[in-house]
N, C-alpha and C positions, 0 to 999 in steps of 0.2 A: 511470610505472607501475613499481613495485618488482619485483625478480626473483621475490618470493614470489607475485606475481599474473601472472607472464608466461605467456602462452598460445600463444606462437609456437614451433613445432618446425621446425627446418631440414629441408627435403626436397630432397636433392641431385638427385632425379630429376624434380622439378617443371618443367613447361614454361610455367606461368602464374604470375602473382604470388600470394603467399600471401593468405589471408583477413586482413582487418583486424579485430582483436579488441580491444575497449576495455572496461576496468572502469568501470562507471558508478556503482556503489555497493557498499559492503561494511559489514557490521555484525557485531559479535561474535555468535556463535551463541546465539540465545535458546532458552529451554526449549521443547521440542516435546512435546506431550502423548503419553502412551502410546497405542498403537493409532491413530497419526496417519495421515491420508490427505492426500496432496498434491493440490491442485486448482489449475489455472491457468484463470482466468476473464477474459473480455473484457467490459468494461463500457462502455456508451455512454450518456452522460448528456445528455438534451435541453437545448437552449439555456435558460439561466436556471433550470434545475431545482435544487431544494434537495438532491436526492440522497436517500439512505436516511435514515430517522429515526435518532436515537441508538441504538447497538447495540454489541455486543461480539462477539468471535470466540473460539472455543475454543483457538486457537493462533496463532502468529505469521503475519504476512502481509507480503509484499514486492511493491511495485508500481512501474510505470513508466508515465508519461503519454505516450501516443502522439501525441495531437492535442488542442489546447485548453488549458484551465486549470481546475484543480480547487481548491476551497477545502477544505483538510484541517485537521482539528482532533481531537487526542487529549486525553484527560483529563490535566490538569497541564501542557499545552503550549499556547502561544498559537496561534490559527488562523493558517494561512499559505497562500499560493497556490503550488501545484505546477504548473509549466508543462510543455509538451511537451518531452521530452528529459530531464526530471528524474525522480527516484525518490522513493519514500516507503516507510516500513515502520512496523509497529506490533507490539508484543509479544503482543497477544492476551490471553487469560485474563480477569482482572478489569478491565482497562483499558477505559473507555468510549470508543468512536469516535463523536464528536459530529457531524462533518460530512464529507461527500464530495461536496458540491454543485458545480455548474458555475458558474465565475466569469464566463462569457461569456453575455450576453443574446441573442446572435444566431448562435451556432455550437455544434455538439455538442462535448463533451469525451469523449475515448476513452482508457481506460487498461486495462492488463492487470495482473492481480494473481495471485500464487501464494500460496496459503494452505496452512498445515499444521494442519488441524483434526481433531477427533475423528471417526473414521469413524462414519457413521450419525446424526450430530447436525447440526442446521442450520448453514449457514455464517454466518448472521447471527442473533444472538439479541437481540431488541428489549429496550430498557431502559425500565421503566415511569416515568411522570411522578413517582411517589412516590420511586423510587430516585434520579432526577435531582435532586429537591429535597433528599433526605438527603445527597447527595454534592456539592452545589453549591459548597462551599468548595474542592473539588478542581479545579474548572474554572478555567482561567486567565482573567484579565480580558479582556473582548472589546473590540474597537475601537469 
């Protein structure tokens, strides 16, 4: 961990060990919408669930998988599996979020996500079948 991300402060009066702080992910600051509201959400996906249908968010979202495995796919990127202890992020805005399904047929997947969305607007905005068809060339080839 570089010094620019150091989170340890010496405490000469401490009588116990300091907290362990680890950087698990970092991305350049994405655009945050005007009038943004920060939301932290805990999501539990049942075994084998496909997750939410294709959608988008009004602003960026940062997530961490607590337990299980999530199939994650954004427009223009190949789908991937994000496992417990790993992070994911998406820029929001016009980008379609295709998948957030559970990759495990016999166990829940749990993740926490912090989103910066436009206050008063839904956190998930469904994408119509017509728009998916219009933008199909933007979707990465699937396995």
